[in-house]
N, C-alpha and C positions, 0 to 999 in steps of 0.2 A: 418869834415874829417873822423872821426871814422865811422860815419854812411855810408859815401860813400865807405869806405873800406869794410864794411860788405856787402853792396849791390853788390860789385864786387867780393865776395867770398874771401876776404883777411882779414879774421877775426883775424889771428895771428898778423898782423900789427895793427889792430884796438885795440886789447888787449894791445899790447906793447905801443901804443900811449897813451891810457888812464891810464895805469899803470905808465908811465913816468910822465904824468900830475899830478896824485895824489901824486907821490913821490916828485915832485918839489913844489907841493902846499899841504903840509900835513894838513893844516888847512882848505882846501877847501871842503865843504860838497858837492858842485855841482859835483866835480870830482868823488867823491864816488858814487853819484847817477847815473852818466853816466856809471861808471864801473859796478855798480849793474845791470843796465838795460841790459848791454851786457852779463853779466853772466847769467841772467835770460833767455835772448833770446837763449842762447846756452845750456840751461838745467841745469845749475849749480845753483840751487836755494839756496843752503846753503851758497855759497860764496856771492851770491846776497844779502841774508839776512844779512850777516856779514858786507858787505859794507854799507848797509842802516842803520844798527845799529850804525856804526861808524859815518855816516853822521849826524844822529840825536844827537849823543853825541857832535859832533862839533858844530851843529847848531840846537837846539831843535825847532826852529821856521821855519825850512825849509819845506815849503808846498809840494815841489816836492818830497822830501824824504818820507813824510807821505803818499802821493798819491801812490808812487811806492811801499811802504810797504803794503798799502791796496791791491793793485793789486797782489802782491806776495802772501799775505795771501789768497786772493780769489782763485787764481790758485792752491794753496796748499790744498784747501778744508777746509779752516778755515773761513767760512763766518762771524762768530760772531766777530772775531778779525778784519777782513777786514772792517766790518761796523763801528767798533770802530775807526779805522784809518780814514775812510772817514768822520765820524762825527766830528773829530778834525778839518779837513779842513773846513767843512761847518760852524763850530762855530767860528773858530779863524782866518780864512783867506778869508774874503769876496772878496778880490781882486785877488785871485788865478786865473790865466788866463784860466784854464781848469775846472773851477767850474761847468760849465754846464755838462761836462762829469761825474764829480763826483756825481752830483745830479742824473743823469740817472742811473749810476751803483748802487748808494745807493737805488734808487727806485726799481730797478730790484731785487737786493738782498733782500731787505726788503719784497718784495712781495713773493719771494720764501721761505722766512722764515715764511710766514703765516700772516704777519702783513699788510694785504691788504689795510686797510684804511690809514695807515701811508705812504704806498708806493704811493697810489694815490695822497696824499698830496704833496709828493716829485715831482711827475710828473707835477702837477699843478704849483709848485714853479719854476720848470725848464721852463715851457711854459711861465709863466708870466714874469720871470726875464730875460730870454734869448729867445725872440720870433724868433730870426734869427739863433738860434743854429742848427747845423746839427742833433741834437738829438730830436728836436721837433716832427718830423714825427714819430720817434720810440716811443716817449712818447704817442702821440695820438693813435698810433696803439695798444700799450699795454693797454691803458685805454679802447679802443674800445673792445678789447678781454675780459677784465675784466667785463665790463658791459654786454657784450653778454652772457658770462658764468653765470652772475648773473640774467639773464632773464630780464634785463632792456634794451629792444631793442631800445627804442627811444634815450636814452643816448649813446648807442653803435653806432647808426647811426651818431649822431652828431660828436663823436670822430673820427669815421672811415672816414667821409667826410673830416674832417680836415687833416687826414693822407694822403688822396688822393692828397691834394693840394701841397704836397712836391714834387710830380712827381718822387720820387726815385723809380726805377723799382721794387725792392723787396718789398718795402712798398706799392707801388701802386697796384701791382697785388694781394697781400694778403688782403689789405683793400677792394678792389673791390670784392674779393671772399667772405669776411665776410659780406659785404653789401648785396650781393646776398642772403645770408642765412638770413639776417635780413628781407628782403622782403619776403622770403619764410615763415618765422615764422609769419609774419603779413598777410599771405595768399594773398600777392600781387604777384600772380604767373607770370604774364607777365613781370613785372619789374625784378623778380628774374631770369627768363630765359634769358632776355636781358643782364643782368649783367654777368651771367655765360658764355654766348657766348663771351662777351667782354673780360673776363678773358682768355679764350682759344685763342682768336685772339691776345691779347696783349702778352701773353706768347710765342706764336709762333713767333711773330715779334721780341721779345727780344732774343729768341734763335737763330734766323736767324742773328741778328746783332752780337751776340757773336761768331757765327760760322765764319762770315765774318772777324771779328777782329782776330780770331785764324788763318784763312787762310792767312791774310795779314802778321801776325807775322811769320808764317812758311815760306812764300815767302821771307820775309826780311832776315830771318836766312839762308835760302838756298842760297840767292844771296851773302851773306857775307861769 
């Protein structure tokens, strides 16, 4: 209900609802986590942090609280502490329902911290343990980019072709673009040109679809 209230621009009622929930359930760590998420969404990171600290005091084994704290630290520009929070989830909570997301964030942040081999290992762990995850395409794309920048074109091609299989528009177009450059680096000129043309065509098609959706939305709003 609180989420629905936020989506309908009734954040005051959402805050009231969650605050009442936490007051009626003072030992509920989950209530604190939800309130923290709402504070964070509206830019009050200090109150969000306080609620999460309280949640972890109430329930040190609350994986959702550790994940939320990691995300909070990440957005606050404290990647080292964020990674520490994510590592706790990976080590202690193998059944956490969003573990695939944690693995992806962990890999991405680890890569940015310069620990590239460890990051690639996290991406592979994500792919092997959660082959149906929404983050698999992103993982393959990240690895393809890594191998491409490392001048390992053949490995880059393998990863990027896997990324294409997800069919997600943003992943598909960029993976196809990088595959074109792989062909170019291998001096396979015709294949490169063909892929670059496909990128242009695909991007134009996606832009047209997006414009159509925008026009439909505008028409709906006008009629209402």
